[in-house]
LOROLUM-364924 format. One record per atom (N, C-alpha, C, CB): z, x, y; residue in one letter. Coordinates in steps of 0.001 Angstrom, whole numbers, plus 500000, padded with zeros to 6 digits. Glycine has a CB too. Layout:
ZXYA
...
# end
This chain:
130406446538356236M
130616445096356381M
129355444463356963M
131853444796357287M
128813443471356287L
127659442770356806L
128103441825357915L
126929442003355685L
127434441910359066T
127886441137360215T
127068439877360447T
127845441989361442T
125934439744359784D
125088438588360045D
125139437568358908D
123660439034360271D
126147437674358043K
126284436685356987K
126541435315357594K
127415437071356019K
125998434247356981P
126369432912357439P
127847432686357152P
125497431820356752P
128478431880357973F
129914431644357810F
130221430189358115F
130744432582358728F
130964429564357222S
131389428178357407S
132906428130357530S
130904427284356231S
133432427766358706P
134884427627358839P
135449426585357869P
135243427247360275P
134685425526357592A
135169424488356666A
135379425060355275A
134181423309356605A
134453425900354815C
134615426546353499C
135885427389353470C
133384427429353165C
136126428107354554E
137310428952354633E
138581428119354531E
137307429752355934E
138563426927355135R
139751426069355134R
139953425345353805R
139653425053356252R
138858424907353187N
139029424025352021N
139015424752350679N
137950422987352019N
138689426042350686R
138509426734349407R
139794426792348580R
138002428141349652R
140939427011349235E
142190427115348471E
142632425772347894E
143295427676349354E
142609424677348676P
142946423384348069P
142007422993346927P
142921422304349126P
140716423289347082I
139771422991345994I
140119423813344764I
138312423275346433I
140374425101344967A
140705425971343837A
141941425482343100A
140920427401344316A
142892424934343841G
144105424426343202G
143835423312342211G
145061423939344243G
142757422564342439V
142388421486341520V
141502421991340390V
141677420370342274V
140496422805340720I
139505423150339697I
139936424285338779I
138217423520340353I
140856425141339211E
141269426250338340E
141796425772336985E
142337427080339034E
142752424849336945P
143192424392335620P
142105423651334853P
144397423496335761P
141228422944335550L
140141422227334868L
139152423182334219L
139407421321335850L
138919424303334872F
137909425259334402F
138498426368333535F
137196425875335585F
139780426268333207A
140441427358332484A
139833427613331113A
141910427055332330A
139359426557330447G
138861426720329086G
137360426686328948G
139431425680328236G
136636426829330067I
135177426781329990I
134569428113330412I
134628425647330867I
133257428214330283V
132583429487330550V
131602429400331713V
131854429952329312V
130773428344331755S
129653428337332698S
129744427179333688S
128336428262331943S
129500427502334968V
129515426506336033V
128254426656336873V
130786426649336913V
127617425543337179L
126520425503338141L
127055424922339434L
125313424667337605L
126842425617340531E
127166425079341849E
125881424569342485E
127853426156342753E
125841423295342809I
124689422698343471I
124915422751344976I
124456421232342992I
123991423381345686G
124114423501347131G
125156424531347522G
124461422164347739G
124924425794347162S
125913426841347420S
126065427163348900S
125538428092346673S
125135426723349724G
125275426865351172G
125351428296351636G
126483426146351633G
126498428690352171T
126665430064352639T
126927431040351501T
127796430134353635T
127470430538350388G
127884431406349292G
129377431693349276G
127136432693349363G
130105431196350281Q
131533431497350379Q
132340430933349216Q
132080430959351675Q
132065429696348836H
132795429112347716H
132557429919346445H
132379427648347504H
131318430308346224A
130976431014344991A
131774432304344832A
129488431322344962A
131852433100345894V
132556434380345761V
134070434165345675V
132218435306346950V
134589433165346356Y
136027432919346296Y
136431432408344920Y
136446431916347376Y
135721431417344421F
136055430874343105F
135734431873342004F
135303429565342859F
134646432607342161G
134294433612341155G
135344434703341040G
132953434233341483G
135921435113342175A
136966436138342160A
138255435594341551A
137231436654343581A
138568434337341825R
139800433744341293R
139691433387339817R
140160432505342083R
138464433147339350M
138254432745337958M
137233433672337306M
137780431267337872M
137616434912337039P
136658435897336530P
136125435602335137P
137290437237336523P
136760434668334423H
136263434305333091H
135010433441333180H
137349433566332301H
134731432879334355L
133588431987334522L
132312432753334815L
133856430994335633L
131204432226334352V
129889432618334856V
129502431544335863V
128805432763333686V
129483431917337145W
129255430964338237W
127818431120338716W
130267431190339416W
127003430103338461Q
125594430133338866Q
125424429442340220Q
124697429452337794Q
125036430210341226T
124763429628342527T
123367429016342548T
124905430685343630T
123178428034343438S
121855427428343597S
121752426802344978S
121589426366342496S
120535426704345465D
120282426024346729D
118776426012346948D
121031426721347924D
118365425408348045L
116967425491348451L
116687426921348935L
116639424437349571L
115455427382348811P
115149428798349074P
115587429314350439P
113691429015348937P
115558428480351482H
115875428993352818H
117340429418352950H
115554427940353867H
118196429023352026N
119593429438352059N
119900430649351169N
120459428289351646N
118916431106350415H
119186432163349439H
119588433486350092H
117967432380348571H
118980433825351219H
119280435116351846H
120761435217352205H
118417435316353104H
121295434158352814G
122709434170353179G
123617434235351971G
123043432953353991G
123285433477350938I
124087433499349707I
124099434903349121I
123535432487348670I
122929435535349079R
122845436891348506R
123679437882349307R
121381437365348455R
123770437697350625Q
124605438597351424Q
126074438518350983Q
124480438252352925Q
126570437318350800W
127947437164350331W
128112437740348927W
128355435682350347W
127143437482348052L
127230437977346682L
127134439499346636L
126129437357345824L
126244440071347427D
126086441532347427D
127355442216347912D
124896441949348308D
127977441655348933E
129197442268349460E
130351442149348468E
129584441620350792E
130451440986347807A
131552440788346855A
131342441565345561A
131711439309346540A
130080441722345150A
129727442481343935A
130520442006342712A
129975443981344158A
130538440702342512L
131231440128341363L
130256439978340201L
131864438760341725L
130555440557339049P
129608440484337928P
129436439092337353P
130048441399336842P
130380438199337619N
130331436860337033N
129705435811337950N
131714436427336662N
129293436198339158V
128649435262340089V
127177435631340183V
129331435295341508V
126318434701339765L
124895434998339609L
124103434668340870L
124328434228338428L
123025435423341132P
122182435162342297P
121652433742342287P
121025436147342347P
121355433205343466P
120944431796343541P
119605431523342886P
120886431359344971P
119533430394342210V
118262429872341724V
117835428747342657V
118373429373340241V
116544428504342719S
116024427422343562S
116208426097342843S
114524427651343913S
116997425235343435L
117259423937342826L
117098422856343883L
118677423888342196L
116120422011343675D
115914420805344464D
116216419639343530D
114441420722345065D
117241418874343830V
117671417824342902V
116579416787342672V
118925417140343427V
115614416707343576D
114537415724343428D
113424416188342497D
113954415403344777D
113453417466342103D
112473417959341135D
112829417450339742D
112412419511341149D
111810417132338972A
112055416599337627A
112677417655336712A
110746416083337014A
112302418921336916R
112817419991336061R
113712420903336880R
111661420797335417R
114903421150336351W
115859422035337003W
115814423409336344W
117289421445336941W
116167424472337079P
116089425822336522P
117236426178335576P
116053426812337636P
118187425285335412V
119316425498334501V
119271424413333442V
120689425485335263V
119474424791332190Q
119338423839331085Q
120658423263330589Q
118643424500329947Q
121709424059330594R
122980423610330016R
124120424400330639R
122982423773328468R
125175423701331073V
126393424345331577V
127597423534331117V
126369424469333139V
128770424132331254D
130006423432330897D
130491422525332023D
131093424436330539D
130184422909333268A
130653422133334418A
129698422326335585A
132094422546334819A
129716421354336491V
128937421414337728V
129884421165338886V
127761420375337724V
129700421928339962F
130499421771341172F
129561421604342359F
131450422986341381F
129898420696343259T
129143420560344507T
130092420157345619T
127996419522344362T
129871420714346798A
130735420426347950A
129886420033349150A
131623421650348296A
130257418922349764N
129644418486351016N
128134418340350934N
129985419450352102N
127681417740349842T
126249417493349677T
125905416009349664T
125763418134348401T
126786415161349159L
126434413756348981L
126194413041350309L
127525413048348212L
126881413441351363H
126687412775352654H
125521413366353443H
127959412864353480H
125006414490352998I
123846415110353656I
122552414630353001I
123939416660353592I
122533414581351691A
121327414184350957A
121068412691351110A
121457414546349468A
119809412312351006A
119453410889350956A
120029410280349679A
117899410692351014A
120266408969349706W
120839408318348526W
119953408504347297W
121050406828348794W
118636408487347481S
117741408720346342S
117971410099345740S
116273408574346770S
118278411090346582S
118561412438346078S
119919412493345386S
118515413460347224S
120890411730345896V
122189411642345220V
121992411050343825V
123194410779346048V
121173410023343732Q
120878409424342433Q
120245410443341491Q
119952408215342600Q
119302411221342010N
118654412244341188N
119623413348340793N
117467412841341929N
120568413658341684M
121568414666341357M
122411414234340158M
122467414935342566M
122908413009340178F
123743412532339084F
122951412466337774F
124323411155339423F
121692412062337853A
120862412035336654A
120678413440336098A
119499411399336956A
120417414405336981G
120222415781336540G
121483416397335970G
119728416619337679G
122621416133336629V
123889416661336122V
124182416111334736V
125040416320337081V
123938414835334535S
124183414232333226S
123353414903332142S
123878412739333265S
122120415284332478R
121264415983331494R
121825417357331138R
119831416135332043R
122495418004332085L
122979419371331864L
124235419438331008L
123247420032333183L
125037418387331056L
126368418443330464L
126404417877329048L
127346417696331333L
127142418553328195D
127487417989326895D
128680417055327071D
127803419114325856D
129039416377325995E
130208415499326029E
131438416270326509E
130467414885324635E
132204415656327392D
133411416220328010D
133120417277329070D
134287416819326948D
131842417538329364G
131512418415330476G
131978417802331786G
130007418690330520G
132245418640332778L
132861418185334030L
131900418270335210L
134105419006334328L
131998417292336094F
131255417286337348F
132268417074338466F
130134416174337360F
132442418082339324C
133414418033340411C
132678417919341742C
134331419287340393C
133035416907342515V
132337416585343762V
133347416549344900V
131584415224343651V
133140417417345885Y
134045417482347039Y
133349416924348274Y
134513418941347295Y
134083416156349073G
133539415660350328G
134231414390350777G
132057415416350196G
133780413813351894P
134363412567352397P
133703411347351756P
134229412494353923P
134468410264351635F
133949409008351073F
134571407835351814F
134244408908349544F
133874406678351736R
134410405416352241R
134993404629351062R
133299404584352982R
136051403879351335Y
136697403061350309Y
136696401614350776Y
138154403553350019Y
136054400737350000G
135966399346350402G
135275399183351740G
137336398737350460G
134241399996351953A
133444399997353193A
134240400477354402A
132908398600353468A
135428401031354175R
136242401554355272R
136334403071355205R
137645400939355239R
136267403702356357H
136479405144356428H
137964405450356285H
135929405719357755H
138266406626355785T
139663407002355598T
140294407532356881T
139777408042354505T
139497407737357923S
140024408202359208S
139010407922360304S
140366409713359157S
139482407924361547E
138584407758362689E
137619408938362796E
139391407611363992E
138101410127362467S
137218411302362536S
136076411186361533S
138017412594362276S
136352410640360357N
135278410430359381N
134282409389359881N
135859409994358028N
134775408349360552A
133884407328361106A
132957407946362148A
134698406173361730A
133498408800362999R
132671409470364015R
131677410418363356R
133557410243365016R
132134411129362336F
131255412056361610F
130112411293360954F
132051412847360545F
130415410165360342D
129399409347359694D
128358408873360712D
130048408142358991D
128814408425361862A
127888407962362897A
126974409087363361A
128661407393364088A
127527410294363510S
126702411424363956S
125686411816362888S
127587412631364307S
126086411739361624L
125152412027360541L
123971411061360562L
125865411956359191L
124273409785360726R
123223408771360680R
122311408829361904R
123842407388360567R
122843409323363030L
121991409525364201L
120987410647363956L
122846409842365437L
121447411702363287Q
120563412825362987Q
119544412464361915Q
121376414031362543Q
119997411710360923N
119125411340359804N
119623410020359227N
119098412461358702N
118848408939359391P
119319407630358904P
119514407567357397P
118348406562359311P
118982408550356658H
119158408575355206H
120455409275354784H
117971409265354556H
121118409935355733S
122390410594355451S
123541409635355730S
122540411883356294S
124746410072355395G
125925409269355707G
126981409363354623G
125535407825355911G
128225409116355006I
129341409142354057I
129170407993353063I
130717409036354800I
129269408313351781R
128953407346350730R
130153406469350380R
128465408071349484R
129839405243349991E
130840404296349519E
131275404688348107E
130287402843349545E
132564404841347901I
133071405355346624I
132669404458345455I
134595405486346676I
132653403145345664G
132281402246344580G
130848402459344132G
132474400812345004G
129949402705345085A
128556402960344738A
128422404265343965A
127687403000345999A
129221405263344340V
129192406548343622V
129716406370342200V
130031407617344372V
130811405624342039F
131350405395340701F
130353404623339829F
132682404631340787F
129681403617340403D
128685402856339647D
127525403745339224D
128168401677340476D
127080404596340152L
125991405529339835L
126405406465338707L
125590406346341084L
127608406997338796A
128093407911337761A
128129407232336403A
129481408435338117A
128630406017336385Q
128749405296335120Q
127387405078334466Q
129438403954335342Q
126362404829335280R
125015404636334734R
124497405890334049R
124054404222335838R
125088407031334388H
124650408291333789H
125729408895332891H
124267409285334881H
126569408031332338S
127600408437331370S
128587409444331946S
126947409026330137S
128845409348333248L
129829410197333902L
131010409313334309L
129212410941335144L
132126409544333676V
133301408693333838V
134277409354334807V
133984408424332471V
134757408600335790I
135709409179336731I
137021409493336016I
135953408223337921I
137444410749336111A
138681411189335474A
139800411368336491A
138451412489334721A
139431411693337742A
140446411891338777A
139804411793340147A
141153413253338608A
140590411317341097D
140174411236342496D
141309411839343316D
139854409740342941D
141133413097343712H
142188413835344404H
142007413744345917H
142197415307343956H
143038413308346625A
143028413361348080A
143188414813348518A
144153412469348683A
142335415237349449M
142328416615349913M
142580416659351417M
140992417299349566M
142862417845351950P
143065417940353405P
141825417512354193P
143446419370353788P
142033417204355462A
140958416860356396A
140171415632355942A
140012418042356560A
140861414689355298N
140258413398354928N
139071413538353976N
139810412668356175N
139187414463353059N
138197414640352001N
138798414271350656N
137675416086351976N
137923414177349666Q
138333413884348289Q
137694414908347362Q
137932412430347872Q
138295415096346214L
137681415866345139L
137637414964343911L
138472417204344849L
136430414512343593L
136217413622342452L
135920414464341219L
135057412618342729L
136520414090340100V
136277414778338837V
135726413757337848V
137585415455338290V
134500413995337396F
133859413145336402F
133762413892335070F
132453412699336885F
133879413154333979S
133735413723332640S
132566413051331941S
135042413556331813S
131755413854331271K
130589413299330579K
131041412590329299K
129554414419330249K
130649411331329195A
130993410547328009A
129897410709326961A
131190409047328371A
130224410395325744D
129239410447324659D
128154409418324957D
129908410176323258D
126895409853324817G
125781408950325080G
125284409107326473G
126173407525324839G
# end
């Protein structure tokens, strides 16, 4: 047992509710790119539950060691080692996938990086491809809970470019890149799971 693997309690808590939403969505597809795999916990959990998928992990290089520890221990043939993906780079290391998944990245990244993420995801997906986004959001400039308001304030103190995103701005951004909102699932701990579908064009 590897004892120095990174560990996220939030991943441990949210993985089952997320899986309950994405499993039926991903039942008929083959390839998924995860943007910002973080510790690697989501990748091994979802990869084990959905062995028909080829799950491509990705993150900035400094997170790769931890991701590989989780992948090496799980030894799942369908979960691929992390590739270096910076959403702000013009060229991504993946060319085409059936779906993209990301968790807890939109409130950490600068808005310009969120914009680049949606543009990049749109390039990767064919018509009807899926983009699933998990995390907290504001609705009508209001937080969904006091804890989210406190979390948002702490994020902005650490980095003024971070912060919980306004759902309307995210929907507008998605629409500009032919990503149509298909579902907005309320999740535990005041989070949401947004499902976008790539439209023709």
